[in-house]
N, C-alpha and C positions, 0 to 999 in steps of 0.2 A: 057344667062347663068350667066353673071356677076351679074345680079339682083338676081338670085336664090342664089348665094353665099352670097350676101349681106343680103338677107332675112334669110338665115340660120345662119348668123353671125359666120362664120367659124373662124374669128379672136378671137372670145370669147372662143374658145376651149382651149386656154392657161389656163383658170381657171380650167379645168378638169385635169390638170397635178397634182393637189392635190391628185388625185386617186393614184398616184405613191408614196405618202408620206410614207406608211408603208414599202415599199421596200427601199426607200432612207434612212430613219432614222434607219433602222435595218441592212442595208448593206447586204440584203439577195438577191443578184443578181445571185447566182449560181443555183437557182432552176428555170429551164427553164419553167416548168409548171406554176409556179407563175408569171413569166415574161409574158408569153403568155396570161394568164387569166387577168392580170392587163391591158395589152394592149387592150384586147377585151372589158373589162369593160370601159376603156377610150372611145373607139369608140361608144359603146352603150349609155353611159352617154351623149356623145356629140350629138348624133342623137336625144336623148330625150330632151336635152337642147334646140336644134334647134326648136323642135316642140313647146316648151314653149315660146321661143323668138317670134316665129311667132304668137302664140296666144296672147301674150302681145302686139305685134304690131297691131293686129286686134282690140284690146280693146282701143288702144291709137291713132288711126288714126287721130282723130280731134286735139288732143293735139300735136301730132307730126307735123301736118301741120302748127301749130303756132310756132313751135320751129325753131330757125335759122339754126340748123344743121340737126335735125331729119326729117325735112320736105322733105329731099332728099332720105329718106328710100324708098324702093320699093313700099310698100303699101301706104304710105302717099303721094308719088308722083304719084301714079296711074300706075306705070310701071308693076305691078303685080296685078291681080284681087283678090278680097277677096275670090272668089270661089276656085281659085288655091291654095291660102293660106290654106283654110280649108282642102282640099284634102291632102296637104303636112303634116299638123298637124296630121291627122288621120294615114297616112302611116308611118310616122317617129315614132310616139308613139307606134303603133301596132307592128312594127318590133322590136324596142328596148326592149319593155316589153316582147314580146314573146320569143325572144332569151335569155333574162336574166332569164326567168322562166326555160328554158331548161338548161342553164348553171349553175345557182346557186340560190337557193331559197332565200338566204339572200340578194343577189344582187337584185333580183326581188323586195323584200320588200323595199330596199333602194330606188330603182328607182320609185316605186309606190309612196312612201312617198314624194320624190322630186317632182314628177309630180303633185300630189294632192295639195301639199303646194304651188306650184308656180301658179297653176290654181286659187287657192283661193287668192293668191297675186295679180294676174292680175285683178280679179273680184272686190276685195274689200280691201284686206289688205294693198296694196301699197298706199291707200289713208288715212291710219291711221299713223300719224307721230310717230316716234320712233319704233313702231311695224314693220313698213316697213323695216327698216334696220336690225332688228332682224331676219326677215324672210330671207333676203339676206344672212346674216351670217350663218344661219342654213343650207342653201344650200351648203355652203362650208364645213361645218362639215359632211354633208351627203356624200360629195365627199370622205372624209377621210374614212367613213364607207364602201363606195363602194370598196375601196382598201382593207380594212380589210376583207370584205365579201369573196373576191376571193382568198385571200392569207392566212387568218387565223392568220396573224401577229397582235399581240395586240398593241394598240396605247397608248402611254404615255398620262396621263391626261393633262400634260403640253402642249403637241402638240395639243390636242383637244381645250384647252382653248386659246392657242396662235392663232390658226387658226380662231376661232370664233371672238376673239378681233381684229385681223388684218382685217377680213372681215368687221367688224363694222367701223373700221378706214377708210377703202377704200370707204364704202358706205356713210359715212359722208362727205368725200371729194366730192363725186358726188352730194350730196344734197347741199353742199356749192356752187357748180357751178350753180345749179338751183336757189339758193337764189340770186346770182349775176345777173343771167339772168332776174329774176323777178323784180329786181331793175331797170334794163335798159329798159325793155319793159313790156309785160303783163305776168301775172302769168301763168306758163306752167304746174304746177302740183297742183292737188286739195289739197295735204297735205302740201304744201309749207308754209302755215300759221303757221304750227307747228315748223318751224325752222327760225332762224335769224342768222346773222353772229357771234354774241357774243356766242350764244349757240353752234353752230357748231364748231367754233374755239376752245372753251373750251373743248368740248367733244372729238375733235380730239387729242388735247394735252394729255388728260387723257388716251385715248385709246392707243396712241403711247407709253406712259409710261408703261402701264401694259403689252403691247405686249413685250416690251424689258425685263421687269422683268420676264415674263412667259418663255421667251426663255432662259434667264440666269438660271432660276430654272430648266429647262429641262436639260441643259448642266452639271449642278452640282449635279443632283439627283443621288442617290446611284444606282438606278436601271439601269440608262443609262450608268454610269461609269462601272458597272459590265458587262453589255451586250456588250458594244463596246470596253471595255478595255482601256480607256484613261481618264486621269484626266484633259486633256487640251482642251476639247471641248469648254470651256468658251471663248477661244480666238476667236472663230468664231463669237461671239456676237459683235465684233467690226464692222464686215460687216453688221450685222443686224441693228445696231445703225446708221451706215452710210446710209443704204438704207432708213430707216425711216426718217432721217433728210433730205435726198434728196427729198423724196416724199413730205414732208412738205414744202420744198422750192418751189417745182413746184406748190403746192397748194396755198400757202400764198403769195409768191413773184411773180411767173410767172402767177398766176391765170389761171391754165390750168389743171383742175382735173376732167373734165367731163367724161372721159373714162379711168379708171385705166389700162385696157388692152392695150390701145393704148399708154398710158404713158410709160408702161414697154417696149413695143415693139419699140417705137421710141427713147426713151431717152438713149443715149449711156452710161451716167453715171450710170443709173439704171442697164443696162444690164451688164456692167463690174462689178458692185458691186455684182450682183447675181452670176456671173461666178466665181469671186474670193472667194465668200462665199462657193460655191460648191467645188472648188479646195482645199481650206483650210480645209473644213470638211473631204474630202477624205484623204488628207495627214496626218492629225492628227489621224484619225482612223486607217489608214494602217501603218503608220511609226513612230508615236510618242507614 
């Protein structure tokens, strides 16, 4: 059973919390129907994402077997058969897409788009440098639209841009880890020739800068000030800057950026920064 959970990559479901973004940034928690539908969209997206992860692992068995960490994955290690993996892909995708079609046609369109995009990513697009990280970032934006689909809450253009840029930043950090591994041993990704440390480091600094600017633009936009009724949301940008700098420290100083999800879950500094950001956002909207 533990191998099944590893194959599903349940720990990666934290990414799907972006589906709650429309509720979070609009403070529309009083509508129980929206809350339930968003939770259901989160579960369906997670199941579909698991089917994509399994498909990607099927495509990457040989590369994963040469990777110092990924060789212990259920398929690469041989703990789960490829036939079992194929059955799981079919069942998970069928269930998620069928229920989403019944629940909301817009959600169904978002999930189908995510599924097709990631199948193409696993087959070909992940081997094309730069395009690979754009596909990953698009997946995060689709999570935002999944939240919009079931709530009808419009998303600020700054939130969409910030999410896309932040996802590129995190994807670059993963590629940086691959570059470091390729220096120590053999090349583990076909597209790694499209990256080197100088390019990845520069691109990460650029993305970090525009993420911060996008967030600040969001907090001071007239639309957001009018909707949330506060001129002081820009103060929460302090925690955003703190979180970005901490992640860069983990990447550049501690050389540990292979899994953004595990970094966020394991690093106490990052967890506290996110918690204080959420608290400050709530206090400013509700009381200031």
